[in-house]
C-alpha positions as CSV (number, residue, x, y, z in Angstrom):
1,X,51.4,22.2,40.6
2,X,49.6,19.3,42.2
3,X,51.6,16.8,40.0
4,X,54.9,18.3,41.2
5,X,53.9,18.1,44.8
6,X,52.7,14.5,44.3
7,X,55.9,13.4,42.6
8,X,58.0,15.1,45.4
9,X,56.1,13.2,48.0
10,X,56.4,9.9,46.2
11,X,60.1,10.4,45.8
12,X,60.5,11.3,49.5
13,X,58.6,8.2,50.5
14,X,60.7,6.0,48.2
15,X,64.0,7.5,49.3
16,X,62.9,7.3,52.9
17,X,62.2,3.6,52.6
18,X,65.3,2.8,50.6
19,X,67.8,4.9,52.6
20,X,66.0,4.8,55.9
21,X,64.7,1.3,56.3
22,X,67.0,-0.6,54.0
23,X,70.1,1.7,54.4
24,X,69.7,2.3,58.2
25,X,69.7,6.1,58.1
26,X,67.4,7.5,60.8
27,X,67.3,11.0,59.1
28,X,66.0,9.4,55.9
29,X,63.5,7.3,57.9
30,X,62.1,10.4,59.5
31,X,61.9,12.3,56.1
32,X,60.2,9.3,54.5
33,X,57.7,9.1,57.4
34,X,56.9,12.8,57.1
35,X,56.4,12.4,53.3
36,X,54.1,9.5,54.0
37,X,52.1,11.6,56.5
38,X,51.8,14.5,54.1
39,X,50.6,12.1,51.4
40,X,48.0,10.6,53.7
41,X,46.8,14.0,54.9
42,X,46.4,15.2,51.3
43,X,44.3,12.1,50.5
44,X,42.2,12.6,53.6
45,X,41.5,16.2,52.7
46,X,40.4,15.5,49.1
47,X,36.9,16.2,48.3
48,X,34.7,13.2,47.8
49,X,32.9,13.9,44.6
50,X,30.1,11.4,44.3
51,X,26.4,11.1,43.8
52,X,24.6,13.1,46.5
53,X,21.1,12.5,45.3
54,X,19.3,10.6,42.6
55,X,15.7,11.1,41.7
56,X,13.4,10.0,38.9
57,X,11.4,12.9,37.4
58,X,8.0,12.7,35.8
59,X,7.4,14.7,32.6
60,X,6.0,17.8,34.3
61,X,8.3,17.9,37.3
62,X,11.2,20.4,37.7
63,X,14.5,19.8,39.5
64,X,16.6,22.8,40.6
65,X,20.3,22.6,41.3
66,X,22.0,25.3,43.4
67,X,25.3,25.8,45.0
68,X,25.9,27.5,48.4
69,X,29.0,29.6,49.0
70,X,31.4,28.4,51.5
């Protein structure tokens, strides 16, 4: 489903640029700008999955991982 949404936004941005900027259509320019804003908002809301903590453990140490509910 995410791939479909992504491809629709890319197509909207491309058509908005081609028909709006190059073709001179204000309607396509606005649709392309909205597609671009939706794309940027989606990227901004993506979770940043990265290294949160790194530690070296000695042979007798224990490290516990837990997840809190949202």
